[in-house]
C-alpha positions as CSV (number, residue, x, y, z in Angstrom):
1,M,-139.2,-136.3,83.4
2,L,-141.3,-136.1,86.7
3,R,-138.1,-134.3,88.2
4,W,-138.3,-131.7,85.6
5,L,-142.1,-131.2,86.1
6,L,-141.6,-130.7,89.8
7,L,-139.1,-128.2,89.2
8,L,-141.5,-126.3,86.9
9,C,-144.3,-126.3,89.6
10,M,-141.8,-124.7,91.8
11,L,-140.8,-122.1,89.3
12,L,-144.3,-121.3,88.4
13,L,-145.3,-120.9,92.0
14,Q,-142.3,-118.5,92.4
15,T,-143.2,-116.3,89.5
16,A,-146.3,-115.1,87.7
17,C,-146.1,-112.2,85.3
18,N,-143.8,-109.6,84.0
19,P,-145.8,-106.3,83.2
20,Y,-142.6,-104.6,82.1
21,N,-142.0,-103.4,78.5
22,D,-138.6,-102.0,77.7
23,Q,-140.2,-100.0,74.8
24,E,-142.6,-98.0,77.0
25,R,-141.9,-95.0,79.3
26,P,-144.0,-93.0,81.4
27,T,-146.0,-90.8,79.4
28,S,-149.4,-90.0,81.0
29,P,-151.1,-89.6,84.4
30,V,-152.3,-93.0,84.7
31,L,-150.9,-96.5,85.7
32,N,-149.0,-97.3,82.8
33,P,-148.1,-100.9,81.6
34,N,-144.9,-100.9,83.6
35,G,-147.0,-100.8,86.8
36,I,-146.0,-97.2,87.7
37,F,-148.1,-94.3,88.5
38,V,-146.8,-91.3,86.6
39,N,-149.0,-88.6,87.8
40,V,-145.6,-86.9,88.7
41,R,-142.1,-87.2,87.2
42,T,-140.6,-89.7,89.6
43,D,-137.1,-89.3,88.2
44,T,-136.7,-85.5,88.2
45,E,-139.6,-83.8,90.3
46,P,-137.9,-81.9,93.2
47,L,-138.9,-83.2,96.8
48,T,-140.5,-80.8,99.0
49,T,-141.0,-81.2,102.7
50,T,-144.5,-81.1,104.0
51,T,-146.2,-82.0,107.3
52,L,-147.7,-85.5,106.6
53,L,-151.6,-85.2,106.8
54,G,-151.4,-81.6,107.9
55,E,-150.9,-80.6,104.3
56,P,-151.3,-82.2,101.0
57,T,-148.5,-84.6,100.3
58,T,-147.8,-86.2,96.8
59,V,-148.0,-90.0,96.8
60,Y,-145.7,-91.9,94.5
61,R,-147.5,-95.3,93.7
62,F,-146.0,-98.4,92.3
63,E,-146.7,-102.1,92.0
64,T,-143.5,-103.2,93.5
65,M,-141.6,-101.7,96.4
66,A,-138.4,-101.9,94.5
67,A,-139.6,-99.3,92.1
68,A,-139.9,-96.8,95.0
69,L,-136.0,-96.7,95.0
70,S,-136.2,-94.1,92.2
71,V,-137.9,-91.8,94.8
72,W,-135.9,-92.6,97.9
73,R,-132.6,-91.9,96.2
74,R,-133.7,-88.3,95.5
75,A,-134.1,-87.9,99.3
76,A,-130.7,-89.4,100.3
77,A,-128.9,-86.1,100.5
78,E,-131.1,-85.0,103.3
79,Q,-130.3,-88.5,105.3
80,P,-133.8,-88.8,106.2
81,T,-135.4,-91.7,108.2
82,L,-137.3,-94.3,106.3
83,L,-140.7,-94.9,108.1
84,L,-141.6,-98.4,106.7
85,L,-145.3,-99.6,107.1
86,S,-145.1,-103.0,105.7
87,N,-145.7,-106.7,107.0
88,N,-142.0,-107.5,106.2
89,P,-138.8,-105.2,106.4
90,H,-137.7,-106.0,102.8
91,L,-134.2,-106.5,104.3
92,Q,-133.2,-109.8,102.6
93,P,-129.7,-109.3,101.5
94,V,-128.8,-108.6,97.9
95,P,-126.7,-111.6,96.6
96,E,-123.0,-110.6,97.3
97,E,-122.1,-111.2,93.5
98,L,-124.8,-108.7,92.5
99,R,-124.3,-105.8,95.0
100,K,-122.0,-103.8,92.9
101,Q,-124.3,-104.0,89.9
102,V,-127.3,-103.1,92.2
103,S,-125.6,-100.2,93.5
104,T,-125.1,-98.8,90.2
105,L,-128.5,-99.5,89.3
106,V,-130.2,-97.8,92.1
107,N,-128.1,-94.9,91.9
108,T,-128.4,-94.2,88.2
109,A,-131.2,-96.0,86.4
110,D,-134.7,-94.3,85.5
111,V,-137.7,-95.8,87.4
112,V,-138.9,-98.1,84.8
113,D,-135.6,-99.8,84.5
114,I,-135.3,-100.2,88.5
115,A,-138.9,-101.7,88.4
116,L,-137.7,-104.1,85.6
117,A,-134.7,-105.1,87.4
118,G,-136.3,-105.3,90.6
119,S,-138.9,-108.0,89.8
120,D,-138.7,-111.7,89.9
121,R,-141.2,-111.7,86.9
122,N,-138.2,-110.5,84.8
123,P,-136.0,-113.5,83.6
124,E,-132.7,-111.7,84.6
125,P,-133.6,-109.6,87.8
126,L,-130.8,-107.9,89.8
127,L,-132.6,-107.7,93.0
128,L,-136.0,-109.2,94.3
129,S,-138.6,-106.8,95.7
130,G,-137.8,-108.2,99.2
131,M,-134.4,-106.8,99.1
132,T,-135.5,-103.2,98.6
133,V,-134.6,-101.8,102.0
134,D,-131.4,-103.8,102.0
135,A,-130.4,-102.1,98.7
136,A,-131.0,-98.7,100.2
137,L,-129.3,-99.2,103.3
138,R,-126.1,-100.5,101.7
139,N,-126.0,-97.2,99.9
140,G,-126.4,-95.1,102.9
141,W,-129.5,-93.3,102.1
142,F,-131.1,-93.2,105.3
143,R,-129.9,-92.3,108.7
144,E,-132.7,-94.5,110.4
145,L,-134.8,-97.4,109.7
146,A,-138.1,-97.5,111.4
147,W,-140.1,-100.6,110.8
148,V,-143.8,-100.2,111.8
149,L,-144.9,-103.5,113.1
150,P,-148.2,-104.6,112.3
151,L,-149.6,-105.5,115.7
152,R,-153.4,-106.2,116.0
153,D,-153.1,-106.8,119.5
154,Q,-151.5,-103.5,121.1
155,E,-151.0,-105.3,124.3
156,L,-149.1,-108.4,122.9
157,K,-146.1,-109.3,125.0
158,L,-142.8,-108.8,123.3
159,S,-140.0,-110.8,123.3
160,L,-136.3,-109.7,122.5
161,D,-135.2,-113.2,122.1
162,K,-137.8,-114.3,119.8
163,F,-137.7,-111.2,117.8
164,S,-133.8,-111.4,117.2
165,A,-134.2,-115.1,116.7
166,Q,-136.7,-114.3,113.9
167,L,-134.7,-111.9,112.4
168,K,-131.7,-114.0,112.0
169,E,-133.4,-117.1,110.8
170,A,-135.0,-115.2,108.1
171,G,-131.8,-113.9,107.0
172,I,-132.6,-110.4,107.5
173,A,-130.1,-109.9,110.4
174,D,-126.6,-111.5,110.7
175,A,-125.3,-112.7,114.0
176,Q,-123.8,-109.2,115.0
177,E,-127.0,-107.3,114.0
178,A,-129.1,-109.6,115.8
179,T,-127.0,-109.3,119.1
180,S,-127.4,-105.4,118.7
181,L,-130.9,-105.6,119.2
182,T,-132.4,-104.3,122.6
183,L,-136.1,-104.0,124.0
184,N,-136.8,-100.6,125.4
185,G,-140.4,-100.7,126.7
186,R,-142.4,-101.7,123.4
187,S,-139.8,-100.8,120.9
188,F,-136.6,-102.7,119.5
189,H,-133.7,-101.0,118.8
190,G,-130.4,-101.8,117.2
191,S,-128.4,-101.5,114.1
192,I,-129.1,-103.0,110.5
193,R,-126.4,-102.5,107.8
194,G,-124.8,-100.0,109.7
195,T,-127.9,-98.1,110.0
196,N,-130.0,-97.3,113.3
197,F,-132.8,-99.7,113.5
198,T,-136.3,-99.2,115.4
199,A,-139.0,-101.8,115.2
200,A,-142.5,-101.2,117.0
201,A,-146.1,-100.5,116.5
202,L,-146.9,-97.0,115.0
203,A,-148.3,-95.6,118.1
204,E,-144.8,-96.2,120.1
205,L,-142.7,-94.5,117.6
206,K,-142.5,-91.0,119.5
207,E,-139.0,-89.9,119.0
208,L,-138.4,-90.4,115.0
209,Q,-135.4,-88.3,113.5
210,Q,-137.0,-86.1,110.9
211,P,-137.3,-85.4,108.1
212,V,-138.9,-88.8,107.1
213,V,-139.5,-90.8,103.9
214,V,-142.9,-92.7,104.5
215,H,-143.4,-96.1,102.5
216,I,-146.8,-97.8,102.9
217,D,-146.8,-101.4,101.5
218,L,-150.5,-102.8,101.3
219,S,-149.3,-105.9,103.0
220,Y,-148.9,-103.9,106.4
221,F,-152.8,-104.0,106.8
222,Q,-153.1,-107.7,106.2
223,P,-152.2,-108.8,109.8
224,L,-154.3,-106.0,111.2
225,Y,-157.6,-107.3,109.6
226,K,-159.5,-110.2,111.0
227,N,-163.0,-109.7,109.4
228,E,-165.2,-106.8,108.6
229,I,-167.3,-107.2,112.0
230,A,-164.5,-107.2,114.3
231,T,-161.6,-104.9,112.4
232,P,-163.5,-103.1,109.5
233,M,-160.9,-102.2,106.9
234,L,-161.7,-98.7,106.4
235,D,-161.6,-98.2,110.1
236,I,-157.8,-99.7,110.0
237,I,-157.0,-97.2,107.2
238,F,-158.4,-94.3,108.8
239,N,-157.0,-95.2,112.3
240,T,-153.5,-95.6,110.8
241,L,-153.6,-92.3,109.0
242,M,-154.9,-90.4,112.1
243,T,-152.0,-91.8,114.1
244,L,-149.7,-90.6,111.4
245,K,-151.4,-87.2,111.3
246,K,-150.8,-86.9,115.2
247,M,-147.0,-87.6,114.6
248,Q,-146.5,-84.2,112.8
249,L,-143.9,-85.8,110.4
250,K,-141.9,-83.4,108.2
251,T,-142.1,-85.7,105.2
252,L,-139.7,-85.5,102.1
253,A,-141.8,-88.1,100.3
254,V,-144.6,-90.8,100.6
255,T,-144.2,-93.9,98.5
256,F,-146.9,-96.7,98.2
257,S,-146.7,-100.3,96.7
258,Y,-149.5,-102.7,96.2
259,G,-147.5,-105.9,96.3
260,H,-150.2,-108.1,94.3
261,L,-147.0,-109.4,92.3
262,D,-144.8,-109.9,95.2
263,N,-147.0,-110.9,98.3
264,Q,-150.1,-112.6,96.8
265,I,-152.1,-109.5,98.0
266,S,-155.8,-110.2,97.0
267,L,-157.1,-108.0,94.3
268,D,-160.2,-107.5,96.4
269,V,-158.3,-104.8,98.4
270,R,-156.5,-103.0,95.5
271,F,-159.1,-100.1,95.9
272,L,-157.3,-99.3,99.2
273,G,-154.5,-97.8,97.2
274,E,-156.7,-95.1,95.7
275,I,-158.4,-94.4,99.1
276,I,-154.8,-94.2,100.8
277,T,-153.5,-91.7,98.0
278,E,-156.7,-89.6,98.1
279,L,-156.4,-89.0,101.9
280,I,-152.8,-88.3,101.9
281,E,-153.1,-85.9,99.0
282,N,-156.1,-84.2,100.2
283,P,-156.0,-84.5,104.2
284,V,-159.2,-82.5,104.7
285,L,-160.9,-85.6,103.8
286,L,-160.0,-87.2,107.2
287,D,-162.3,-84.5,109.0
288,Q,-165.3,-85.1,106.5
289,P,-167.9,-87.6,106.3
290,I,-166.3,-90.4,104.0
291,P,-167.4,-90.2,100.1
292,L,-170.7,-92.3,99.4
293,N,-168.6,-94.8,97.2
294,W,-166.4,-95.4,100.0
295,Q,-169.3,-96.0,102.4
296,R,-171.0,-98.3,99.9
297,Q,-167.8,-100.3,99.7
298,R,-167.8,-100.5,103.7
299,D,-171.3,-101.7,103.8
300,A,-170.8,-104.2,101.0
301,L,-167.9,-105.7,103.0
302,Y,-169.8,-105.9,106.0
303,L,-172.9,-107.5,104.3
304,G,-170.7,-110.2,102.7
305,N,-170.4,-111.7,106.3
306,F,-174.2,-112.4,106.1
307,F,-174.7,-113.7,102.6
308,Q,-176.5,-110.8,101.6
309,K,-175.7,-111.4,97.8
310,E,-178.5,-109.1,96.5
311,K,-177.9,-106.4,98.8
312,V,-174.3,-106.4,98.0
313,R,-174.8,-106.3,94.1
314,E,-177.2,-103.2,94.6
315,L,-174.4,-101.4,96.3
316,Y,-172.0,-102.4,93.6
317,E,-174.2,-101.3,91.0
318,A,-174.9,-97.8,92.7
319,Q,-171.1,-97.4,92.8
320,E,-171.0,-98.0,89.3
321,Q,-173.7,-95.4,88.6
322,E,-171.5,-93.0,90.2
323,A,-168.2,-93.8,89.1
324,P,-168.6,-96.0,85.8
325,D,-164.7,-96.0,85.0
326,K,-163.3,-97.2,88.1
327,A,-161.5,-100.6,87.5
328,W,-161.9,-101.6,91.3
329,I,-165.6,-101.1,90.9
330,K,-166.1,-103.3,87.9
331,F,-164.1,-105.9,89.8
332,N,-166.6,-105.8,92.7
333,L,-169.3,-106.5,89.8
334,Y,-167.2,-109.3,88.5
335,R,-167.2,-110.9,92.2
336,S,-171.0,-110.3,92.7
337,A,-171.5,-112.1,89.3
338,S,-169.4,-114.9,90.2
339,A,-171.2,-115.3,93.5
340,H,-174.5,-115.5,91.5
341,K,-173.0,-118.2,89.2
342,E,-173.1,-115.9,86.3
343,G,-170.1,-117.1,84.5
344,G,-170.4,-115.2,81.2
345,K,-171.5,-112.1,82.7
346,A,-168.4,-112.3,85.3
347,L,-165.9,-112.6,82.7
348,E,-167.4,-109.8,80.8
349,L,-167.2,-107.6,83.9
350,L,-163.6,-108.9,84.7
351,A,-162.5,-107.8,81.1
352,Q,-164.0,-104.4,81.7
353,A,-161.8,-104.1,84.8
354,V,-158.9,-105.4,82.9
355,S,-159.1,-102.8,80.3
356,L,-159.1,-99.9,83.0
357,D,-156.5,-101.4,85.1
358,H,-154.3,-104.2,83.5
359,L,-153.3,-105.7,87.1
360,F,-156.6,-107.2,87.3
361,A,-155.8,-109.6,84.7
362,L,-153.8,-111.6,87.3
363,E,-157.4,-113.0,88.2
364,Y,-157.2,-114.8,85.0
365,I,-154.2,-116.8,86.5
366,E,-156.4,-117.7,89.5
367,L,-159.2,-118.8,87.1
368,S,-156.9,-120.9,85.1
369,K,-155.9,-122.7,88.3
370,R,-159.4,-123.2,89.2
371,A,-160.3,-124.7,85.8
372,Y,-157.4,-127.1,85.9
373,A,-158.3,-128.3,89.2
374,S,-161.9,-128.9,87.8
375,E,-160.2,-131.0,85.2
376,R,-160.9,-128.5,82.4
377,P,-157.3,-128.0,81.1
378,D,-158.6,-126.4,77.7
379,E,-160.4,-123.5,79.7
380,A,-157.4,-123.4,82.0
381,L,-155.3,-122.7,78.8
382,R,-157.9,-120.1,77.4
383,M,-157.6,-118.2,80.8
384,L,-153.9,-118.1,80.5
385,K,-154.0,-116.8,77.1
386,L,-156.4,-114.0,78.3
387,A,-153.9,-113.1,81.1
388,S,-150.9,-113.2,78.4
389,D,-152.9,-110.7,76.4
390,S,-152.7,-108.1,79.3
391,F,-148.9,-109.1,80.2
392,Q,-147.8,-109.6,76.6
393,N,-144.0,-109.9,77.7
394,D,-144.6,-112.1,80.6
395,T,-142.2,-115.1,80.4
396,F,-143.8,-117.1,83.2
397,I,-147.2,-117.0,81.9
398,K,-145.8,-118.2,78.4
399,L,-144.0,-121.0,80.5
400,Q,-147.3,-122.3,82.1
401,M,-149.1,-122.0,78.6
402,A,-146.4,-124.2,77.0
403,Q,-146.8,-126.7,80.0
404,L,-150.4,-126.9,79.5
405,A,-150.2,-127.0,76.0
406,A,-147.8,-129.9,76.1
407,E,-150.3,-131.6,78.5
408,N,-153.2,-131.4,76.1
409,G,-151.1,-132.9,73.3
410,K,-150.5,-129.6,71.5
411,Q,-146.9,-130.3,71.2
412,Q,-146.2,-127.5,68.3
413,E,-147.7,-124.8,70.4
414,A,-145.7,-125.8,73.2
415,L,-142.4,-125.9,71.4
416,R,-142.9,-122.6,69.8
417,L,-143.5,-121.0,73.3
418,L,-140.5,-123.1,74.7
419,K,-138.0,-122.1,72.0
420,Q,-139.1,-118.2,72.6
421,L,-138.3,-118.6,76.2
422,N,-135.1,-120.6,75.4
423,K,-133.6,-117.7,73.6
424,L,-133.8,-115.4,76.7
425,Q,-131.1,-114.6,79.0
426,W,-131.9,-116.2,82.3
427,S,-130.2,-114.9,85.6
428,E,-127.3,-117.4,86.6
429,V,-128.2,-116.4,90.4
430,Y,-131.9,-116.5,90.5
431,Y,-133.0,-118.8,87.7
432,A,-129.7,-121.0,87.2
433,D,-131.8,-124.1,86.5
434,M,-134.0,-122.6,83.7
435,P,-131.8,-123.1,80.8
436,G,-131.4,-126.7,81.5
437,Y,-135.2,-127.1,82.3
438,L,-136.2,-125.6,79.1
439,A,-133.6,-127.7,76.9
440,N,-134.9,-130.9,78.5
441,F,-138.5,-130.0,78.0
442,I,-138.0,-129.3,74.3
443,A,-135.8,-132.3,73.8
444,Y,-138.7,-134.4,75.6
445,L,-141.3,-132.8,73.3
446,Q,-139.3,-133.1,70.1
447,N,-139.0,-136.9,70.8
448,G,-142.8,-137.2,70.5
449,N,-143.7,-137.7,74.1
450,R,-146.7,-136.2,75.8
451,V,-146.6,-134.3,79.3
452,E,-149.3,-136.0,81.4
453,E,-148.2,-135.1,84.8
454,A,-150.4,-132.8,86.9
455,T,-148.6,-129.4,86.3
456,I,-150.6,-126.4,87.6
457,P,-149.8,-125.6,91.2
458,K,-152.5,-126.0,93.6
459,T,-151.2,-124.8,96.8
460,K,-149.8,-121.4,98.3
461,Q,-147.7,-123.4,100.7
462,L,-145.1,-124.5,98.0
463,R,-144.8,-120.9,96.6
464,Q,-144.1,-119.6,100.2
465,R,-141.4,-122.2,100.8
466,I,-139.6,-121.2,97.5
467,L,-139.8,-117.6,98.3
468,H,-138.4,-118.1,101.7
469,S,-135.6,-120.4,100.6
470,R,-134.1,-118.2,98.1
């Protein structure tokens, strides 16, 4: 039984929640439960060329990068360059046995179905988010891929041997592609999936073929940030956008992905998606004093380094006075209440944030892990149920709930959840072991046994190993 429990720990770390609901489709100009911002018709709205940050440009926002394929394919006829700002190039190869299905999907499906099929939170995905760019290049949508390397040290010595070896070891480039790479000055050049490939810091990309499609993944800013004293977050954002503005890029589309579901990006920086969008869609803001609530956010982040909890709370409360319906501000207040050890108030504020933006319900999963580590399994289960209320179709939250219920002696509740999961169709490529695991878990519980081994994952290292191995 221990072997099965270890397998489950690995699966739980690999997946967290499936926000998609087959019965729902974009209908309103807000973030809908499918994790898609639908301020525009992402499937049918014509793309128009603009000068990036020289004039207003629509930003298409998504939770995962895979959903952006619905926009990219509409630019394919122009054979643009994909300018990718991300901590990784999302070039993991689509499994060979799924490539035909994936090609059909990305060329014909609507944005919601692509988002669903491109999420490992779905029990039967066709591609994982890390395969997004691979899928686009295999379909010949782009003439060039320019990957912006997030280098904090602009003077860092670049090594061709090291870079090509890293791409090969990660499965991003095969032997021929790795051999094609050259280093010219401070830019890598080569061919990936039969497409011209460049990788360099943003300031080094001086001769891009235009027009471009720009994709910004929130993970791009992670390596650039050290702390709010040495590398203030908003300064990084403004500097990046000012560099893009100087490039005067003829742009067909800008897409943006948050990556909280894929890359364990902290919810504390979710506010950056709104700021980046506002600056690109209204670029005159770059030449004006920053809005007061953004300045308050900057000040609060800075003061957090000096344990100024009261001053930070004052700033967050002032933010709320100006914008009472901003989910990220409610989340700020939740963090402040937590720092003040005000548990009940903190949960009330978190619930308010979740009511405005359901992705903040991911915090309940973190709270569940903490409760379990503190030997409070009942509270851990309660937090998972709160998460499940926001992600009602999420199979992996239910899996964690079943495991906790079984461990707490609630066999019937665990069996009910496991039997629901056992009826689902699981991917033979990504989750081949799941049907066997579920069957064995059900049989174990029906024999009257209890699950006593620790089952809530406690480290990120195991999850990273699973993600890198698949």
